[in-house]
N, C-alpha and C positions, 0 to 999 in steps of 0.2 A: 767253523773252526774244527769240528770233529772229523772232517774229511780233508786231509792234507792234499790229496790228489785233485779234489774238486776246487780247492782254494788256489793251488798253484796253477792248475789248468785255466781257471777263470782269469788269473792275473796275466798269464802269457797270451791268452786269446784277446783280452782287453788291450794289452800292449800292441798287438798286431792290428787291431781295429783302430787304435789311436794313430798308428803309423799311416794307415790308409787315409784317415781323415786329415792328417797333417799334410798330405800331398796337395790339398787345396790351399794351404797357407804358406808353404815353403816358397820363398821368392825365386830361387834359381830354376832355370829351365833344364829339365832332365836331358834334353836333346841338343843343348848348345855346347859345341866343342870348344876347348881351350888348348890349342896345340902347343902353347908354350909351357903348359903344366901337365903334360901327359904322365900318367902313373905317379902322380905326386902323392906323398904321404899326407896324413891328416894335418890340417892347418886351420887357422881361424877363417880363411876364405872358403875352404872345402873341409868341413868337419870330419868326413870319413875318407878323404882323399879323392882321387880322380881315376877314371878308367883309361884304357889305351888310347882313347880319342880325346882325353882331357875333360870328359863330361863329369859333372859332380856326382859322386857315388851316393850321397845321401838323398839327393833329388831323385835319382833313378831307383833307389831302394824304396822310397815312399810311393812312387808311382807304380813300381813293380808289385808292391804289396796291395795296392788298390786294384790292379788288374787281376792279381791272383784271387783276391776276395770276390771280384765280380765273376770270374770263371767258376770258382768254387760254389758260389751261391746259386748261380743258374744251373750248374750241373747237378747239385744236390737237390734242387727244386724239381728238376726233370726226373731224376731217379726216384725221389720221394713220391711225386704225383702218380707216375705210371706204375711204379712198383706196388704202392699201397693199394691203388685201385684194382690192379690185377690180383693182388694177394687176397683182398677182401672177397672178390668175386669167386676165386678158386676155393678159398677156405670155407666160405659160407654156403655157396650154392653147390659145390662139390660135383661129383659125377663128370659129365662131359666138359663142363667149364674147368674143373680141376685138371683133368687129363690134358686138354688142349693147351691151357696156359702154362702148366708145369713143363710140358714138352717144349713150348716156345722159350721159356726161361732157361731151360737146360741148354738149348741151342745157343742162346745169347750168352750164357755163362761160359760156354766152351770157346767162344770167340774172344781172343785176347783184345784188351782195350787198345793196345798200340796198333794192332792190325785193323781194328774198327776205325781208328783215327786216320790211318793211311787211306782206307777206303773212302771215308767222308772227305778227306782232303783232296782226293782225286775227283770226287763228284762236285764238291762245293768250292774247292780251292783252299789252300792253307790259310788259317786265320783264327781269330778268337771265336767266331761263331761255330766253326766246324769242331774246334777243340771242346767248346762247351757241350755241344751235342754228343760228341764221342764219349766224353767223360761221364755225362749224364746217363747215356744208354748203358754204359758198362756198370753202372750202379743199380740199375733196375732189379736184377735178380736178388741182390742182398735185401732190399726193402721188400721184395715180393715174398721171400722166405719168412721174414719176421711177421709180416701182416697175415700171411696164410696160416702159419702156425698159431698165431693168436686168435684168428677167426675160428679155426677148427676147435680150439679149446673153449671158446666163449659161446659158441652157437647153441650149446646145450645148457647154458646157464639159466637159472630161474627167471631173471629179468628179461631175457630174450624170449623165453617161452611165454611169459606174461604179455609181452608186446605183440607176439604173434596171435595170442588168444584174443587180444583186443582188435585184431584186424589190421595191424601195421604191415605195410608192404615191405619186401626185402630191402629195397633201397633205403627206406626210413630206418630199418633196423641196423643196417650197416653204417649209416651216417650218424645216427643219434645214439646208438648203444655200443656198437663194436669199436668204432674208431676212437671215441674218447677214452675207452679203457685200454687202448693200445698205444696211446701217445707216449707213455713212459719208455718202453723199449724202442719205439720209433725215434724218439729224441736222442737216445743213446746211439742208435745206428746212424742217425744224421750227423752227430758229432764225429764219430769215427770215419764216416764217409767223407766229411769235409777235409780231414787230414789226408785221406787218400786222394781227394780231388786236387789238393795243393801239390802233392807229389806228381800226380799225372799231368797237371798243367805245366809244371816245371820241366818234366821229361819231354813233353810235346814241344815246348818252346826251345828246349835244348836241341831237338832234332830239326827245328825250323818249321814245325807244323802248327805251332800255337800262335801266340802274340807275335805279330810281324814287326820288323824294325821299321822306323827307329823307336817305336813304342817300347818302353822298358818292360822286362819280364825277368823274374828271378832266374829262371832256367836259361834264358838267353844271356843274361849277365855272366853266368857261370861258363857258358860256351865261349863268350868273347874273351874271358879272362884266362882261359885254359892255356893258351900259348904264351902268356906273359907271366906265369907263376915264378920263374927264376928271377924276374926283374922286380916284381912287386906282388905280395900276397893279398893286398887289400881288395882288389877287384873281385877275387874269388871268395875271400873270407867273409866279406860283408853280406852278400846274398846267401851264401851257404849257411852262415850262422842264423840269419833271419828265418830262412826256410826250416831249418832244423828245430828252432825254438817254436815256430808256429805249429809244426806238425806235432811236436811234443805236447804243446798246450792243448790242442784239440783231442789228442789221445787221452791225456790226463783228465780233461773235462768229460769225455765219454765214460771213462772208468769211474770217475766220481759220481756222475749222474746215475750210472748203473747201480752203484752201492746205495746212493741216496734214495732212489725210487724203488728199490727192492722191498716189497711189502713184508718179506720174511725178516727184515732187519728192524 
């Protein structure tokens, strides 16, 4: 209760998670068209209305939230694993490791995520797997910088020197001493990265490179509703509002965790 941003962020993220879980319980098929009720307003049959093909917007919203969470989870996991491993190696071992890995990360950071997604889509074909990999690789440099800076600050700590004096190998020191002390800032970075992953997934799906039809995606729902805004705002308002609140929730959660885990407070 002492951290309003942490509380509000947790509530919004929890609501988004409940939406994804509710997709397994909601009875209507998100891909079933109803041509007699296209662009219908909210009603008892369709609580949030229907899209241009008459598909239930609530069903598509719930399944789109589930797909967004899937892409975000895998992408953040890829970025976290590769970035933290490379950052620990560069920060702790230094010298040639640091120079080579830092150069690689700078090259990866200079490559726009959208361009990387286009490249992977050309190699693997557009779809959910190429979008997960593209978003994950674009997040590696951010995790690398956090882990590298933390490892460089901690490698001269007394408990690290004591472990080395007892004969602990570098891998043991990084896994058992450095990584646990870096989990706080890494969790904050993961929360902020999740918000960026949701936006990246929506952008890729909007361009046709992410989740492929007829599977629902928040970005694709926005693309499909774009031409019908003068007729009905609901097909664009529903996914847009859900995506905005989810991104806001993860950003607030990251800010709250940063304040909560700051030892100076």
